[in-house]
Residue, then its C-alpha position, 0 to 999 in steps of 0.5 A: m451778690c458775691i462773685g468771684p472766689f468768695a461766692p458760695k458754692v452749690p453741694s453737689f448732691p448724692a445719687p437717689p437710692p434706686p427704687p423698692p421692688a415692684p410688690e406681687p401682684p394679689p392672689a386671685r379669687d380661685d387661689p385656695e389658700v384665699n378660699a380657706v381665709a375667706d371660709d374662716v372669716r365668714k364663720r368667725r362672722l357667723a359665731a358673732k353673730g349667733r351670740q350676738s343675736t341672744i343679747l336682747s337688750g343694748g347697752l343700757g340695759d332694760t329701759v322697761e318699768a318693773n311691773t310690780g303692783i299685781k300681786t301674784l299667787l306665788g309673791g305673796 
């Protein structure tokens, strides 16, 4: 332990910065701007779902084996 003139000095720390301002409260559900954004999101989901319903196969494509053994009038 060093006691006397050669003892280490404890540094003084600067004052902490002031806290940031409080965030604004979220908008209410009956706000017209919130309703407009919600309608836009709903319309986008419906549009995406409408296109998705036309895709009949999965990511692997059609996995059913083709029926090539039956001769038809048009196929020869």
